[in-house]
C-alpha positions as CSV (number, residue, x, y, z in Angstrom):
1,M,22.5,-9.0,19.7
2,A,22.4,-8.5,15.9
3,K,21.7,-5.1,14.4
4,I,18.9,-4.7,11.9
5,L,18.5,-1.4,10.0
6,I,15.2,-0.5,8.3
7,L,15.0,2.2,5.7
8,A,11.6,3.7,4.9
9,N,10.1,6.9,3.5
10,N,7.4,7.5,6.2
11,D,6.3,6.6,9.7
12,I,2.6,5.9,9.0
13,G,3.3,3.1,6.6
14,L,6.1,1.6,8.7
15,Y,3.8,1.4,11.7
16,K,0.6,0.5,10.2
17,F,1.9,-2.2,7.9
18,R,5.2,-3.5,9.5
19,K,4.6,-3.3,13.3
20,E,4.0,-6.9,13.5
21,L,7.4,-7.7,11.8
22,L,9.1,-5.0,13.9
23,S,7.7,-6.6,17.1
24,E,9.2,-10.0,16.2
25,L,12.6,-8.5,15.1
26,V,13.0,-6.5,18.4
27,K,12.8,-9.6,20.6
28,E,16.3,-10.8,19.7
29,N,17.8,-7.9,17.7
30,D,18.7,-4.2,18.0
31,V,16.4,-2.6,15.4
32,Y,17.1,0.8,14.0
33,I,14.7,2.7,11.8
34,S,15.8,5.4,9.4
35,L,13.0,7.7,8.0
36,P,11.5,11.2,8.3
37,N,10.1,12.3,11.6
38,G,6.3,12.0,12.1
39,K,3.5,11.4,14.6
40,Y,4.0,7.7,14.6
41,I,7.6,7.8,15.7
42,P,6.7,7.5,19.4
43,Q,4.7,4.3,18.7
44,L,7.7,2.9,16.7
45,K,10.0,3.8,19.6
46,N,7.6,2.0,22.1
47,L,7.9,-1.1,20.0
48,G,11.6,-1.0,20.9
49,C,13.1,0.6,17.7
50,Y,15.9,3.1,17.7
51,F,15.0,6.1,15.5
52,I,17.3,7.9,13.1
53,E,15.7,10.9,11.5
54,T,16.4,10.9,7.8
55,P,14.6,13.5,5.6
56,I,13.3,12.2,2.2
57,N,11.6,14.0,-0.6
58,R,9.4,11.1,-1.7
59,R,8.4,12.6,-5.1
60,G,11.4,14.9,-5.8
61,T,13.6,14.2,-8.8
62,N,16.6,16.5,-7.9
63,P,19.7,14.4,-8.3
64,L,21.6,16.5,-5.7
65,T,18.9,15.9,-3.0
66,D,19.0,12.1,-3.8
67,L,22.9,12.2,-3.7
68,K,22.6,13.7,-0.1
69,L,20.2,10.7,0.8
70,L,22.7,8.2,-0.5
71,K,25.5,9.9,1.5
72,K,23.2,9.9,4.7
73,Y,22.6,6.2,4.2
74,R,26.3,5.5,3.9
75,K,26.9,7.5,7.1
76,I,24.3,5.5,8.9
77,L,25.7,2.2,7.7
78,K,29.2,3.2,8.8
79,E,27.9,4.3,12.3
80,I,25.6,1.5,13.0
81,C,27.3,-1.4,11.1
82,P,24.1,-3.4,10.8
83,H,24.1,-7.2,10.1
84,I,21.3,-6.7,7.6
85,V,19.2,-3.9,6.1
86,L,15.5,-4.0,5.2
87,T,14.4,-1.4,2.6
88,Y,10.8,-0.3,1.7
89,T,9.5,1.9,-1.2
90,I,11.4,3.4,-4.1
91,K,14.1,5.8,-2.7
92,P,15.1,3.7,0.2
93,N,15.2,0.6,-2.1
94,V,17.4,2.5,-4.7
95,Y,19.8,4.6,-2.5
96,G,19.7,2.2,0.5
97,G,20.4,-0.6,-1.9
98,I,23.3,1.2,-3.5
99,A,24.8,2.1,-0.1
100,C,24.5,-1.6,1.1
101,R,26.1,-2.8,-2.1
102,M,29.0,-0.3,-1.7
103,N,29.4,-1.4,2.0
104,K,28.8,-5.1,1.3
105,T,26.0,-5.2,3.8
106,P,23.2,-7.9,3.2
107,C,20.0,-6.2,2.1
108,I,16.3,-7.3,1.6
109,A,14.4,-5.0,-0.6
110,N,10.5,-4.7,-0.8
111,I,9.1,-3.5,-4.1
112,T,5.9,-1.7,-2.8
113,G,5.1,-0.4,-6.3
114,L,7.0,0.6,-9.3
115,G,6.1,4.2,-9.2
116,T,4.8,6.8,-11.7
117,A,8.3,7.3,-13.2
118,V,8.4,3.7,-14.3
119,E,4.7,3.7,-15.2
120,N,4.9,6.7,-17.5
121,G,7.8,5.5,-19.5
122,G,10.4,7.9,-21.2
123,V,13.7,9.1,-19.9
124,L,12.7,8.9,-16.2
125,Q,11.7,5.3,-16.6
126,K,15.2,4.4,-18.1
127,I,16.9,6.3,-15.3
128,T,14.8,4.6,-12.6
129,L,15.4,1.2,-14.0
130,F,19.0,1.7,-14.3
131,L,19.3,2.8,-10.7
132,N,17.2,-0.2,-9.6
133,K,19.5,-2.6,-11.5
134,I,22.5,-1.2,-9.6
135,A,20.8,-1.1,-6.2
136,L,19.2,-4.6,-6.3
137,K,21.9,-6.6,-8.1
138,K,23.6,-7.8,-4.9
139,A,20.4,-7.9,-2.7
140,S,20.1,-10.9,-0.5
141,C,16.4,-11.2,-1.6
142,V,13.9,-8.9,-3.3
143,F,10.3,-9.2,-2.2
144,I,7.7,-8.4,-5.0
145,Q,4.0,-7.8,-4.2
146,N,2.3,-8.8,-7.5
147,K,3.0,-11.0,-10.6
148,E,2.8,-8.1,-13.2
149,N,5.6,-6.2,-11.3
150,E,7.5,-9.5,-11.2
151,K,7.2,-10.0,-14.9
152,F,8.2,-6.5,-15.7
153,L,11.3,-6.5,-13.4
154,L,12.5,-9.8,-14.9
155,R,11.8,-8.8,-18.5
156,N,13.9,-5.6,-18.0
157,N,16.7,-7.5,-16.1
158,V,16.2,-5.4,-13.0
159,I,16.4,-8.5,-10.7
160,K,19.0,-11.2,-11.2
161,G,19.4,-12.6,-7.8
162,P,17.0,-14.3,-5.3
163,Y,13.5,-12.9,-5.1
164,A,10.1,-14.0,-3.8
165,L,6.4,-13.0,-4.2
166,I,4.7,-11.9,-1.1
167,P,1.0,-10.9,-0.6
168,G,1.6,-7.3,-0.3
169,S,1.8,-6.0,3.3
170,G,-0.8,-8.5,4.3
171,V,-3.6,-7.8,6.8
172,N,-3.7,-8.1,10.6
173,L,-6.8,-10.3,10.8
174,N,-7.3,-9.5,14.4
175,E,-7.1,-5.8,13.9
176,Y,-9.3,-5.9,10.9
177,S,-11.9,-8.4,12.1
178,L,-15.1,-9.4,10.2
179,L,-17.7,-6.8,10.8
180,N,-21.5,-7.3,10.8
181,Y,-22.9,-6.3,7.5
182,P,-25.2,-3.2,7.7
183,S,-28.9,-3.5,7.1
184,N,-29.8,0.2,6.8
185,I,-31.8,1.3,3.7
186,T,-29.3,3.8,2.6
187,I,-26.4,2.1,0.7
188,N,-23.0,3.6,1.7
189,F,-20.0,3.6,-0.5
190,L,-16.5,4.4,0.6
191,F,-13.5,6.0,-1.2
192,I,-10.3,5.7,1.0
193,A,-7.2,7.0,-0.5
194,R,-4.9,10.0,-0.9
195,V,-7.1,12.3,-3.0
196,M,-5.3,12.5,-6.3
197,K,-6.1,11.9,-10.0
198,E,-4.2,8.7,-10.2
199,K,-6.3,7.2,-7.4
200,G,-9.4,7.6,-9.5
201,I,-11.1,10.3,-7.6
202,D,-12.5,11.9,-10.9
203,Q,-14.2,8.6,-11.8
204,Y,-15.6,8.2,-8.3
205,L,-17.0,11.7,-8.3
206,D,-18.5,11.2,-11.8
207,A,-20.2,8.0,-10.6
208,A,-21.4,9.6,-7.3
209,K,-23.1,12.5,-9.2
210,F,-24.9,10.0,-11.6
211,I,-25.8,7.4,-9.1
212,K,-27.0,9.7,-6.4
213,E,-29.4,11.4,-8.8
214,K,-30.7,8.1,-10.1
215,Y,-30.7,6.3,-6.6
216,P,-31.4,8.9,-3.9
217,E,-30.9,6.2,-1.1
218,T,-27.2,6.0,-1.7
219,S,-24.4,7.8,0.0
220,F,-20.8,8.4,-1.3
221,H,-18.1,8.9,1.3
222,V,-14.5,10.2,0.6
223,L,-11.8,9.7,3.2
224,G,-8.4,10.9,2.6
225,A,-6.1,14.1,2.5
226,C,-6.0,16.0,-0.7
227,E,-2.6,15.7,-2.4
228,Q,-3.7,17.7,-5.4
229,D,-6.1,20.5,-6.1
230,Y,-9.4,18.9,-5.2
231,E,-10.3,20.5,-1.9
232,D,-12.7,23.1,-3.3
233,K,-14.4,20.6,-5.6
234,L,-14.9,18.1,-2.7
235,K,-16.3,20.8,-0.4
236,E,-18.7,22.1,-3.2
237,M,-20.0,18.5,-3.8
238,H,-20.3,17.9,-0.1
239,Q,-22.5,21.1,0.2
240,E,-24.6,19.9,-2.7
241,G,-25.2,16.6,-0.9
242,I,-23.6,14.5,-3.6
243,I,-20.7,13.2,-1.4
244,E,-19.7,13.4,2.2
245,Y,-16.1,14.4,2.6
246,H,-14.5,13.4,5.8
247,G,-10.8,14.4,5.1
248,M,-8.0,12.4,6.6
249,Q,-9.2,9.8,9.1
250,K,-7.1,8.0,11.6
251,D,-9.8,5.3,12.3
252,V,-11.4,4.0,9.1
253,Q,-12.9,1.0,10.9
254,K,-15.9,3.1,12.1
255,F,-16.6,4.0,8.5
256,H,-16.3,0.3,7.4
257,Q,-19.0,-0.6,10.0
258,N,-21.7,1.5,8.1
259,S,-20.3,0.9,4.6
260,H,-21.7,-1.6,2.2
261,C,-18.9,-1.4,-0.4
262,T,-15.4,0.1,-0.9
263,I,-14.8,1.7,-4.3
264,H,-11.1,2.0,-5.4
265,P,-10.9,3.2,-9.0
266,T,-7.2,3.7,-8.9
267,Y,-4.8,3.6,-11.8
268,Y,-1.8,4.5,-9.5
269,P,1.1,1.8,-9.7
270,E,0.2,-0.1,-6.5
271,G,2.2,-2.9,-5.0
272,M,-0.9,-4.5,-3.4
273,S,-3.6,-2.2,-2.2
274,N,-3.9,-2.0,1.5
275,V,-7.2,-0.3,1.2
276,L,-8.7,-3.3,-0.5
277,L,-7.1,-5.8,1.7
278,E,-8.5,-4.0,4.8
279,S,-11.9,-3.6,3.3
280,A,-12.2,-7.3,2.3
281,A,-10.9,-8.4,5.7
282,S,-13.6,-6.4,7.2
283,G,-16.2,-8.2,5.2
284,R,-16.9,-5.5,2.6
285,P,-17.4,-6.1,-1.1
286,I,-15.0,-4.1,-3.3
287,I,-15.2,-2.5,-6.7
288,T,-11.7,-1.7,-8.2
289,T,-9.8,-1.6,-11.4
290,N,-8.3,-4.2,-13.6
291,R,-4.7,-3.5,-12.7
292,S,-2.0,-5.2,-10.8
293,G,-2.1,-4.8,-7.0
294,C,-5.9,-4.6,-7.1
295,K,-7.3,-7.3,-9.3
296,E,-5.6,-10.0,-7.3
297,I,-7.9,-9.2,-4.3
298,V,-11.2,-9.5,-6.3
299,E,-12.9,-12.4,-7.9
300,S,-15.3,-10.6,-10.0
301,G,-18.9,-11.5,-9.0
302,R,-17.7,-13.4,-5.9
303,N,-16.4,-10.6,-3.6
304,G,-16.9,-7.5,-5.9
305,F,-16.5,-6.2,-9.4
306,I,-13.6,-5.2,-11.6
307,V,-13.8,-2.1,-13.8
308,E,-11.7,-0.6,-16.6
309,Q,-9.2,2.1,-15.5
310,K,-10.2,5.7,-16.2
311,N,-13.7,4.6,-17.2
312,S,-16.5,6.4,-15.3
313,E,-19.3,4.7,-17.4
314,D,-18.0,1.2,-16.5
315,L,-17.7,2.2,-12.9
316,I,-21.3,3.4,-12.9
317,E,-22.4,0.2,-14.6
318,K,-20.7,-1.9,-11.9
319,I,-22.2,0.1,-9.1
320,E,-25.6,-0.4,-10.5
321,A,-24.9,-4.1,-10.8
322,F,-24.0,-4.0,-7.0
323,L,-27.1,-2.1,-6.1
324,S,-29.3,-4.6,-8.0
325,L,-28.2,-7.4,-5.5
326,D,-30.3,-8.1,-2.5
327,I,-28.9,-7.6,0.9
328,D,-28.1,-11.4,1.4
329,S,-26.1,-11.5,-1.8
330,K,-24.1,-8.3,-0.7
331,R,-23.4,-9.9,2.6
332,K,-22.2,-13.1,1.0
333,M,-19.9,-11.2,-1.2
334,G,-18.3,-9.7,1.9
335,L,-18.0,-13.1,3.6
336,Y,-16.3,-14.5,0.6
337,G,-13.8,-11.7,0.5
338,R,-13.0,-12.3,4.2
339,K,-12.3,-15.9,3.5
340,K,-10.0,-15.0,0.6
341,I,-8.1,-12.7,2.8
342,E,-7.7,-15.3,5.5
343,E,-6.3,-17.8,3.1
344,E,-4.1,-15.7,0.8
345,F,-3.4,-12.4,2.5
346,D,-2.8,-12.9,6.3
347,R,0.0,-10.6,7.4
348,D,1.6,-13.5,9.3
349,L,2.6,-14.9,5.9
350,V,4.6,-11.7,5.2
351,V,6.3,-11.8,8.7
352,K,7.2,-15.5,8.3
353,A,8.7,-14.8,4.8
354,Y,11.1,-12.1,6.3
355,L,12.1,-14.3,9.2
356,R,13.0,-17.1,6.8
357,E,15.1,-14.9,4.7
358,I,16.9,-13.4,7.7
359,K,17.4,-16.9,9.1
360,K,19.2,-17.9,5.9
361,L,21.7,-15.2,6.5
362,G,22.5,-16.7,10.0
363,I,21.1,-13.5,11.8
364,N,19.2,-13.9,15.0
365,N,15.4,-13.4,14.6
């Protein structure tokens, strides 16, 4: 059996968004996964994967720590001798890609987003782009999740070899089935994300405060763990009745069932927003920003609305436009969104893209 090594930075993302691919790969291959330990590791093992614990500081910029990660990857490559390596997210892409290049091991990288270091420019951007050029130069294929990332990477000569656009991580259309649209009088809005400034939480809270006062029969829900100092503010606004803060939730489907619209006012460098893909697949209209990784999922006025980044007033305006629609128009928005997901963002499209690239290398799949 062929050996396939997968490098990732967390267990949640690997299980939630790649389990369908892993299920296919383990049928005829030995699949090894290298990532930090976490609560989804047992599920990944149950799929048939062999786990290699690999600590990663996802946001750290200490070069010594990153050098240790590179050494760890080289050690794993030497011990496993994989026929191919699949990498996800920034550090596995960079240091896993460099290790594969040094070891002359075929590698398929997935650009799940460019990251804040690239987004913010300056010295860190130059260093990050330089490292990506080294890592991706000999990659067998680089998967890119949106066209703006594609243009940026090509313009900066980061990618010179084979690459392909894929529809993000796609959506499991059975897992996220079309839900009945709620008919209750109170209109429920959902914010589902890590609670941090770049995800647009400030704009969402501004809008919630204004809309709730003007339209009492609305409810604004926040789902997600606080990654920045918002805990006190969220609890205060929850006690005041402006929002309902639910914290981190494992099962978001039960919230989609009662939701009328998902609001995702992010300006974080997304690859393709899984929150929006899952919301639209569930038949929920979406309001999101005019940035890559989000705007591809929305046809403004058809299955939601697009707003300017960091603009609370524009967000309020679009929420009011949504509230002005009758229930049938809101429902039709959700149905159109589901149709769009079925045609363009089925996860099966992503799985098939991987299997095609692996087959090109003559590896069992």
